[in-house]
N, C-alpha and C positions, 0 to 999 in steps of 0.2 A: 504493500500500500504506500509505503514511504517513497519507493522508487517510482511508482505511478504518479504520485503527487509531484515529485521532482520533474518527471517527464512532462506532465501536464503544464507545470509552471514554465518549463523551458519552451514548450510549444507556444504558450501564451505570450511569452516574451518575444519569440521570433515573429509570431503573427502581429503582435502589437507594434513591433519595430517596423514590419513591412507596411502596416496600415499607416503608421506615422510618416514613414518615408513617402508613401503614396499621396498623403494629404499635405504634408509639410513641404515636399519637394516643389510642387507647382506654386505654392504660396511663396516660398523663398524665391523662386524664379520670377514670379510676378512682382515681388517687392524689389528685387534687384533691377528689373526692367523699369519699374516706376521711378526708381532713383535715377537711373540714367536718362529717362525721359524728362524728369525735372531738371536735370543738368543741361538739357538742350538737345539730346540725341533723340530726334523724333523718328528714327528708323527702327526703334525698338518694337519687337513683337515677341509674344510668348507662344510656345507650342501648346496646342489644345489637343488632348488625347482622350477626353471623355465628354459626355453630355450632361453630367451632373452639375450641381451648383458651382463647383470650382471651374469646370469647363465653360459654363456660361459666363462666369466672371472673366475668364481668359479671353473669350470671344468679345465681350464688351470692352475689355482693355485694348484689344487689337483694333476694334472699330474706332475707339476714341483716338488711339495713336494715329491711325490712318487719316482721320478727319483733321487732326492737328497738323499732320505733315502736309496735307493738301492745302490747308489754310495758310500755313507758313510759306509754302511755295508761292501761293497767290500774293501774299503780303510782300515777299521779296521781289516778285515781279512788278509790284506797284511802282517802285522807284524807276525802273527802266522803262515801264510802259508810259508813265507820265512824262518822264524825260524825253522819250521819243516823240510823244504827241506835242510837246512844247517846243522841241528843238527845231522842227521844220518851219513852223510859222515864225518863230523868233529869228531864225537864220535868214529867212526871206525878208522879214521886216528890217533887220540890221543891214542886210545887203542893199536893199532899196534905199533906205535912209542915208547910208554912207554914199551911195552913188548920187543921190539928190544933193547931198551936202557938197560933194566935190564937183558938181556940175556935169558929171558923166551922163546922167539921164535928165531929161527935162521933166518938170512937174506936170506931166500931161494927165488928162482925165483917166486914161487907161492905167497909168502907174498909181494914181491915187485910189482907183477902184481896187486894184490888186492889194494895196496896203490895207484898205478897209476890210476886204475879205479875210485877210490873215488875222486882223484884229478881232473880227467876229468869230473866227475859229477858236482863238484863244479864249474869248469870252464864253463860248459854249462849253468848252472843257472846264473852265473854272466854275461855271454854273452847275455842271454835273457833279463836280467834286464837292461843292458846297451843299447841294441837295443830298448827296450821300452822307456827308458829315452830319447834317441835321437829322437825317433818318436814324443814324447810329446813336445820336444823343437823345432821340425821342422828341425832337424839336421841329417836327414837320407840321406846321399849323395848317388846318383846313378851314376854308370859309364856305361852308355849305349854304346853298340858296335854292330857290325854286327854279328848276331848269327844264326846258322843253328838250327832251331827249332826242327826238328826231332832228330838231334844228341843230343841236350840238354835233350830232354825228354827220349830218350833211355838210356842215361847215368844215369839218375835218376832211371829208372827201373832196370838197371843192378846193381845199388848200393844196391838194396833190394832183389836181386834174391836169395842170400844165406839165408837170414832171412826167406823169404817166403817158401823156400824149407824145412828149419828146422821146420817151423810151420805146414807143410803140407797144405799150402795155394797156390792155383794157382794164379800166378801173370801174368795178361794178359795186352797187349797193343794193342790198335787199333788206329793207327796214320795215318791220311790222307797223301796221297803222294804229295799233292800240297801245303804244308805249306811253303816251301821255306825258306827265310831268313827274319829276323825281327830285329828291333832296340830295344834292351832292355839290362838291366843289368843281365847278365847270372847268376852271383853268387847269386843275390837276388832272382831271379825267381827259380833257383835250390833249394834255401832254402825253398821256398813256396812248391814246389813239394815234397821235402823230408818230410816236415811236414805233408802234406796230405797223402802221402803213408805210413808214419809211423803210423799215426792215424788209417788208414784203416786196416793195418796189425794187429794193437792192438786189433781191434774189430772183425776181421774176425775169424770164428771158424775153428778148424782143419777140413780139407776136404772142406773148403769153397773157396772163390775166392775174389780177388781184381782186379778191371778192371780200366785201364786208357784209356780214349778216347781223341783224339785231332783232331780238324778240324778247317777249316776257315769258318766263317759265315758272311753274309752280311745283314745289317739291317740299314734302314734309310740312305742309301747311303754310309755307312761306313763299313769297313772290320774289323772283330774281330777274334782273336785267342781264341778258346774256349777249355779249358782242363777240363775234368771231371774225378774225382776219386771216384769210387763206391766200396762198399763191401756188402756182404750178411750177415752181423752180426745182432745183436739184435736190431739195430736201436736206434733212439733218441726219448725220450718222448716229446710230443708236448709242455709241459711246459718248457722244457729246450731249445728247438730249437731257440727261439728268443734271447737267452742270450749266445749262444755258443762263440761269438766273443768278449764278454766282458772280460776285463782283470781279471785274477785270478778266473774266473768262470769255474767250472768243473761239467759236468753232473753227473759224478761219485762222490758222496759225500765223498767217502773214500779218504785217502791221499796217496794211493799207487802210486808210480811213474809209475808203469807199466800200470795203467789204468787212473789215474787222472792227473799226471804230475804236473807242477807248475801253469798251467792255463794261460800260456803266449804264447804258440806256435801259436794258431789260431789268437790271437790278432795281433801278429807280422806279420803273414802271410797275414792277410787282409790289414794291413797298408802298407806292401811292395807292394801288388797288387794295392792298391789305389794310391800309389806314382807313379806308371806307368800309371795312368789314367784309371785303370780297376776296377774290382769288384770281390769279393769272396763271394759266397752264399752257403747255405746248405739246403738240402731237405732230409726228412726222414719220415718213418712211422715205428712205433714200430713193431719189428719182421721182417722187410723187408729191413734192412740195411740202409745205408745213402749214399748220393751223395754230394760231394763238387765240385762246379763249379767255375773255374777261367776264367774270361773274360778280355782279354787285347786288346787294340786297335792295329790293325795290321799296324804298321808303318814301311815300308821298309827302309832299310839303304839308304841314299842318293847315287844315282848312281847305285844302284843294280837293 
């Protein structure tokens, strides 16, 4: 009996040590990885070998580390992205002004127009950065008022009619007749619409089309204003689709303003939509164009 007790005790110690090693090993690895992550090494990941609570903790750590690494990469790219966007107009402005100062170029209307365009480009970039900073600080004020939805949408379409005609793109609007009036900040929502229409026209091919549809939908007892902007361009690759609304992210890796922009427009558009209690989503298939859908709670103006 004494020998059996000793044997049982020895087996218990061995099993206990094995269990402790199985439990403590992943926790020690997770603790070490967390320490290195805190020190700035965002490449840290832990091996996940089970589906229990510890395995789920490891998966959550890896997901968090991956998100931090991606955000850090975007943050580091901010300096180069903004520097690039600023460099070209500043270089042009400096070159033109130096030539005008030295009398190399005459102060003709064409030169002054070019200088004005470069200054406007700088102003738009600064405005985007300011809007983004305000959104991050929760200081994005809204001025809601009674708005005729159909008139607001048609104004946005009319603003792009000349550009669409110049690109030989059919700009179409399908607006329901029962939209009525709604409570929202017309300037902010017009900014969202302009961004979506400008993006669609950028990607629509000559001879193609851009279509805006607007209607009222009812879901779960609530009314929603649903505005969708579609194009028949080349579409968006699946790997880019989840990141479209991340700041400074561009599906087009080039730094062309015509196709890539500063990577802020869609981020600001989603933030403005969410500030109204709505949502902005994107759907696309490569080669079949893209559709951006804005959903806003249909809140009538009091007394209307």
